[in-house]
N, C-alpha and C positions, 0 to 999 in steps of 0.2 A: 691198093692199102690204100691213097691218099683219100678214096672217093669216100669209102668208108669210114674215114678218120672223119671226114665233112658230115657225112649220114646222120654219125655217134652224138658228134658237136649238135651238131643243129637239134635230134632229139632231143638229150641235155638240155640244153639251155631252151626248148621248148616246154619240154618239164618242172624246170625249173621257175617259171615265169607264170605259169598255171600253176602252182601250190600256195596258198594263199598266205602260209605260215610262213613260208620263203620269200615272196614279195612281199616289197616294201608299201607298208601303209601312213596315212596320213590320219590326224586326229579324228575324223569322222568317217573312214571309210568305213566302218561299223554300222551305222547308225543310216548312212547313202546305202548300205547293202539293203540293212533290214526295209527300210524305208522302199526302197525298189522290187526288194521282193513282195511286200503288204499288197503292189502297185499290179503287181503277177496275178499274184492270189485272189485280186478282186475284179477283176478281169470277168466276169462271168457276174457278178452282182451285179441285177439291175437300178440298185442305188449308189455306187461307186460311181466316184470320175470324178472333173474338176467340178471348183464350186466358185463364185462371188458373193461379193456382197450386193443383193439391193441396189438397185441406180433410184435416184432423185426422180426419177421420169414415172418407175413404178410406182413412186411411195404416191404419188400426185395420181395413180390410175390411167396412164399412159398404158395403153396396149401397145406392145414393142411388133414394128414391121416384121416379115424371117429375114432380110437382109441386117435390121440392126440386129437380131441375133445371132446373125453368118459372123458377122463381125463382132459380134461380143465374145464368139466362141475362141474368135479364131484369135482373138490377145488377146486372151487368154490360154488357150496355149502357149501359145507366145510367151506370156510370160513366164510360167508354169517352166518350159523349157530351158529356158535365162537363167531362171531359181536353179535350179537344175546345175545346169553349167555354171553359175557361180562354185554353189557349194561343191564340185567336185573341184573345179579350178584351184581355190581356196586350200580344199583336202589337199590336194598336187602340191600346194605351198604351205601345208604348215602350217597354216592361219585357220585357229583352232574357234576362234570367235569369230570372222568372217565365215567359213563355213558353216557355223551352227545358227547365225541368222540366217544364212540365203537356204538352209533346207528348214530352217522355223519357217520361213515363204512359203516353202514351195508346201510343204504341210498344210498349211492357211491352205490354200487352191485344194486341195485334194479330199477326197472322202473315200478311205479303203473302204 
């Protein structure tokens, strides 16, 4: 009987944790979820993805090297991931302004 109670309690906890209406939500949870969904939906779109402003070197007509392109892409991925982590952390803390700033920064780096 004890194993049955433990199993039932575990199942109930799991169901309650997965239910978004019962789970604790921060001030930006819905916005973050919507942005995550837009990213997933754009997976097959060849025009979607991370983007950054054009560098000064590009303005001067200098051609990028494969290594500089790789470095720029990795730096952009890192910045995007950090912005999303910040948004989620601020959301968990209940910090609406911090969450909004971080999420907007991430949105500026991604074209869905």
